C-alpha positions as CSV (number, residue, x, y, z in Angstrom):
1,X,53.6,120.1,15.8
2,X,52.4,123.7,15.2
3,X,49.6,126.0,14.0
4,X,50.0,127.1,10.5
5,X,46.9,129.3,10.2
6,X,44.0,130.5,12.2
7,X,40.8,131.0,10.2
8,X,37.3,132.5,10.7
9,X,34.4,133.5,8.4
10,X,31.6,136.0,8.0
11,X,28.1,134.7,6.8
12,X,27.9,134.1,3.2
13,X,24.9,133.4,1.1
14,X,25.3,130.9,-1.6
15,X,23.0,128.9,-3.9
16,X,23.6,125.2,-4.6
17,X,21.4,122.8,-6.3
18,X,18.5,125.3,-6.4
19,X,18.8,125.8,-2.6
20,X,19.9,129.1,-1.1
21,X,21.4,129.3,2.3
22,X,23.8,130.9,4.7
23,X,27.0,129.3,5.6
24,X,30.2,129.8,7.6
25,X,32.3,127.4,5.7
26,X,34.2,130.2,3.6
27,X,36.8,130.8,6.2
28,X,39.8,133.2,5.7
29,X,43.0,133.3,7.6
30,X,43.4,135.9,10.4
31,X,46.9,136.8,11.3
32,X,45.9,138.0,14.9
33,X,44.8,134.6,15.7
34,X,41.6,133.2,17.3
35,X,40.0,133.2,20.7
36,X,38.1,130.2,22.0
37,X,35.3,130.0,24.6
38,X,33.8,126.8,25.7
39,X,31.3,126.3,22.7
40,X,33.0,128.3,19.7
41,X,35.6,130.5,18.3
42,X,34.7,134.0,19.2
43,X,33.9,136.0,16.1
44,X,33.5,133.0,13.8
45,X,30.3,132.3,12.0
46,X,28.3,129.2,12.8
47,X,25.0,129.0,11.0
48,X,24.1,125.3,11.4
49,X,24.3,125.1,15.2
50,X,22.8,121.6,15.3
51,X,25.9,120.2,13.4
52,X,28.6,122.7,14.1
53,X,29.8,124.4,17.3
54,X,28.9,123.5,20.8
55,X,30.6,121.7,23.5
56,X,31.8,118.8,21.4
57,X,32.6,120.7,18.2
58,X,33.9,124.1,19.4
59,X,36.7,124.1,17.1
60,X,37.6,122.3,13.8
61,X,41.3,121.5,12.8
62,X,42.5,120.2,9.3
63,X,46.1,119.3,8.7
64,X,48.1,121.1,6.1
65,X,49.5,117.7,4.9
66,X,46.2,116.9,3.3
67,X,46.1,120.0,1.0
68,X,48.3,118.5,-1.6
69,X,45.9,115.6,-2.1
70,X,43.0,117.9,-2.6
71,X,44.9,120.4,-4.8
72,X,45.6,117.7,-7.2
73,X,41.8,116.9,-7.5
74,X,40.8,120.6,-7.6
75,X,43.7,122.5,-9.4
76,X,41.4,125.2,-10.8
77,X,40.4,126.4,-7.2
78,X,42.1,129.4,-5.5
79,X,43.7,127.6,-2.6
80,X,44.4,129.3,0.8
81,X,44.2,128.0,4.4
82,X,40.7,127.5,5.8
83,X,39.5,125.7,2.6
84,X,37.7,123.0,4.5
85,X,35.9,125.4,6.8
86,X,38.6,124.8,9.5
87,X,39.5,127.2,12.3
88,X,43.0,125.7,12.7
89,X,45.3,124.5,9.9
90,X,48.0,122.3,11.5
91,X,51.4,120.9,10.8
92,X,52.4,117.5,12.3
93,X,48.9,116.3,13.2
94,X,47.9,112.9,12.0
95,X,44.4,111.5,12.4
96,X,45.6,107.9,12.4
97,X,47.9,108.7,15.4
98,X,45.6,110.9,17.4
99,X,43.0,109.3,19.6
100,X,39.6,110.4,20.7
101,X,40.2,112.0,24.1
102,X,43.7,113.0,23.6
103,X,44.3,116.5,25.1
104,X,46.6,119.2,23.4
105,X,47.8,122.7,24.2
106,X,47.5,125.2,21.4
107,X,49.1,128.3,22.5
108,X,47.3,129.2,25.7
109,X,44.1,127.1,24.9
110,X,43.8,123.4,26.0
111,X,41.7,121.2,23.7
112,X,40.5,117.7,23.7
113,X,39.8,115.5,20.6
114,X,36.1,114.7,20.3
115,X,35.4,113.4,16.8
116,X,36.3,113.4,13.1
117,X,34.4,115.6,10.7
118,X,31.3,114.4,8.8
119,X,30.9,116.1,5.5
120,X,27.8,117.8,4.4
121,X,26.5,119.3,1.2
122,X,27.9,122.7,2.2
123,X,31.3,121.3,1.3
124,X,29.9,120.6,-2.2
125,X,28.9,124.2,-2.5
126,X,32.4,125.3,-1.3
127,X,34.1,123.2,-4.0
128,X,31.4,123.5,-6.6
129,X,31.4,119.6,-6.8
130,X,28.5,117.3,-5.7
131,X,30.8,114.4,-5.6
132,X,33.2,115.8,-2.9
133,X,31.0,114.5,-0.1
134,X,31.5,111.0,-1.2
135,X,35.1,111.5,-2.1
136,X,35.8,113.2,1.4
137,X,34.1,110.2,3.1
138,X,36.5,107.8,1.4
139,X,39.6,109.9,1.6
140,X,40.8,109.0,5.1
141,X,41.4,112.8,5.7
142,X,38.6,113.9,7.9
143,X,40.1,116.6,10.2
144,X,39.5,116.8,13.9
145,X,36.8,118.4,16.0
146,X,38.0,119.7,19.3
147,X,36.4,120.6,22.7
148,X,37.6,123.4,24.7
149,X,38.8,122.4,28.3
150,X,40.7,125.7,28.8
151,X,39.7,128.9,27.0
152,X,42.4,131.0,25.4
153,X,44.0,132.5,22.3
154,X,45.6,130.5,19.5
155,X,47.9,132.3,17.0
156,X,49.7,131.2,13.8
157,X,53.1,129.6,14.6
158,X,52.0,128.5,18.1
159,X,53.2,125.1,19.1
160,X,50.9,122.2,19.5
161,X,51.9,120.0,22.5
162,X,50.3,116.7,23.5
163,X,49.4,116.9,27.3
164,X,47.5,113.7,27.8
165,X,47.4,110.5,25.6
166,X,44.2,108.6,25.8
167,X,46.1,105.2,25.2
168,X,42.9,103.1,25.6
169,X,41.0,105.2,23.0
170,X,40.5,104.7,19.2
171,X,42.0,106.8,16.7
172,X,40.2,109.7,15.0
173,X,40.7,107.8,11.7
174,X,39.4,104.6,13.0
175,X,36.3,106.4,14.2
176,X,35.8,107.9,10.8
177,X,36.3,104.8,9.0
178,X,33.7,102.9,11.2
179,X,31.0,105.3,10.3
180,X,31.5,104.6,6.5
181,X,32.7,101.0,6.4
182,X,29.9,98.7,5.4
183,X,31.9,95.8,6.8
184,X,32.6,97.4,10.2
185,X,32.4,94.7,12.8
186,X,29.9,94.8,15.6
187,X,32.8,94.6,18.1
188,X,34.6,97.6,16.7
189,X,31.5,99.6,16.6
190,X,30.6,98.7,20.2
191,X,34.1,99.8,21.2
192,X,33.8,103.0,19.6
193,X,30.3,103.6,21.1
194,X,31.8,102.8,24.5
195,X,34.6,105.5,24.2
196,X,33.7,107.9,27.0
197,X,35.3,111.0,25.3
198,X,33.6,110.6,21.9
199,X,31.2,113.4,21.0
200,X,27.6,112.4,21.8
201,X,26.2,113.1,18.2
202,X,28.9,111.0,16.7
203,X,28.1,108.2,19.1
204,X,24.5,108.4,18.1
205,X,25.4,107.9,14.5
206,X,27.5,104.8,15.5
207,X,24.6,103.4,17.6
208,X,22.2,103.8,14.6
209,X,24.7,101.9,12.4
210,X,25.2,99.1,15.0
211,X,21.5,98.7,15.4
212,X,20.9,98.3,11.6
213,X,23.9,95.8,11.5
214,X,22.4,93.7,14.2
215,X,19.1,93.6,12.4
216,X,20.7,92.6,9.2
217,X,23.1,90.0,10.7
């Protein structure tokens, strides 16, 4: 496993569906690498601090292996690393085999898996397609949010090493599916909610879903 690209952005103002806003989703590769502190990638742009950045979502990773799937859907776009607003484009990471709570070393930084990505309308603006949020939620290709346990610099071609496996945890992909699966079981939702390393905001989303499911069952 290794880092293919490190990516950051400057603020960009865009208009989508008659709404104008600033966003940091338009990330570009930086050859010198990125430096992480506890809540963010230093020098990167995070506009929506309620949903991005912070302890549980300091850094976002997206696997290079998913790019082919999306290129086929959007062949007219100009493709480069950072297309999904990720800080790290990786090779060898698979959301179905990575568990919430797993700890990896990326270069000199140590990071812990906290949750899958939840798509928002800014992804629609990036891809100029209002349907991509739904497609993304059904794609089984969410990418991974990471919390920083040890600050450090990550550079392209740095190795990614698994330091500690949370064998009792649920996979990133399972956590993603539970949020969107209408038939998700109460038992599976409760297990995910009880996962101690799951990001708090994501846990709250699952709790809301579980409460609705109990009411309707």
